C-alpha positions, 0 to 999 in steps of 0.5 A: 500500500502507498500513500495515494491508496489510502481511502482518506486521500481518495483511494478505495477502502482496504476492506469491502466489509467492515472489520469490527472490534468485538465482532461475535465469536460463534461456536458450533451452529448445529449444536446450538440449533439442536439446543434451541429445538430442545428448549422449544420442545421443553417449553421452558424458556426462562426462570432457571431452566435446565440449560441455565442449571447446566451452564452454571454447573459447568462454569463452576467447574471451569472456574473452580468456584463454589457458586455461579449465578448467571444473569441477563447482563453484567451491569445487572450482575454488578448491581445485584452483587453490590446490593448483596454486599450491602454497599452504600455511601462511597465506593472506590472505582477506577475512572478508566473503565466502561461506564457500567462500572460506575452506573451500577453504583450510582443507580443505587444511590452509591457514590462512585469515588473515581481513582487513578490508574497504574499507567503500566497496567491501566488498572486501579492503583492500590496506592491511590485507593488508600488515599481515597478512603473516608468514613463513608467508604464501604467498598472497592471495585477493582476492574481487570482490564484487557483480560489482565488482572489488577493488583488483587493482592494489594487490594485484598490487603487494603480491603481486609485491613480497612474492613471494606467489601471488595468486588471485582468487575471481571467483564474482560477477564473470563478464562484468565488466571492470576498466579495460577488461580482462575479469575472468579476466586478473588475478593467477595465476588467477581462479575463476568460479562458474556455480552456479544462483543466479548470473546466468550458470549451468550448473546447477552448475559453475565455471571456473578461468581463467589465462594461465599455461601451467604453472599450467593444465597442473598444474591440469588434472592435479589436476582429473582425479585426478592422471592424465597418461595413460590409467593414469599417476597422478603426484600426488594429484588430485580429480574436478573435471570438469564434465559434458556437460549442464552445459556444454550449459546454459552454451553455451545461457546464453552466447547469452542473456548480453546479455539477462540483463545488460540485464534486470539493468541495467534492474532496477538502475536501477528500484531506484535510482529507488525507493530513492534518496529513501528515508532510510537505504537505500544501494544499491551503485553500479555503474560503467557505464563498465566491463562489468558483470553488475549481478547483486546488488541489495545495499543498506546499511541505516542503522538510525538513518536508516531508523528500522528495522534490516536484520533487521526489514526482512527479517522484513517482506519475508519475510512479503510473500513477498519472500525477501531475504537478508543477505549475508555475515552474520555473516562467515566469522570468526563461523562454524565452525570459525573462530569457535572457532579464532580467537575474537578475530578480530572485534576486528580486523575492525570494518568487516566486522562493520559491513557484515555487519550492514547488507547487505540483498540484494533480488531481481533477474534475469529473473524480476523485473519493474519492477512487482515492484520497485515493489511491493518498494520500496513495502513498504520505504517503508511499513515505514520510515514506520511503523517503530515499529509494525512493530518492535512487531509483530515484537517481540510475535510473536517 
């Protein structure tokens, strides 16, 4: 590819069909359709049917946890877990995360207190957590980002010493381990996302996992409107149940999990080969001594080194039908209602601000081939080599 071939300069797009971040992985279609037929024959579509029961048992075995409660989505899972833990007042969360982490607290009248991150890991900085604890603090929410665990041991030590609840948003970390132990076994509870964009999906869904018997019992009551029997309601609950067809998709994709991970690992190494020599591009590192899912190809773009910034590169890639994304720009603290509630938050979050302005997430997954990756990285190389002309064209076109 040459500069004149770039779509933003008048050439044809590199891809006929868009290349997405988070395009769904799909396992054995025949197996899934057979399961759907069985669900229809059973006439049991929701309300803790046999597929949900089997899926929860298989997840417990895979993760090595005592309790798994599937839910309709991870946001509801976070809300249920927070309520079951008795979180109130203030809860410390990273600002560099998907907005649902903060919303799940604010929705229940809990104040999310935004914490800065470790710039090397992009996860919540335990040293900063310590400074934010007040008499109103009841808990900490750690987020495992990109499938890389946050500093679990440091957060557990703080939570135990300060008598705080510890919840982990593990939306990115299904199938990952920390020091040889599967994510799902830490803190008071962890919540997974099985949304369609995740490498392992149930169409839409999630799970709360815990080794705490009482917490699991309480969360199970909240998940089903507060019922403890056929017609006995003991507290305010919600409808957080997973449907049978979503559980069937989960069971199907669980059988293909190793294939999904193998493809993601292959793509990760393909991106490494292509990007390591490109100035200003720093692909996140995965520790391959641990189990991982390799599901995010997150790159920090140093505009000074590359000669072109992340946002201009996204415009170039989108013109080529490479639908790269900027995560989690501009940070939760700059989204409503938090930007209005805490207008000075940015001053306390310099690392979050810097990383949010640099992160570029590139497509991967079973719909992306090594040849596709070569093309994507070729586009980036041309854009960097001709940065001044590309920036001028972007500016002239608004």
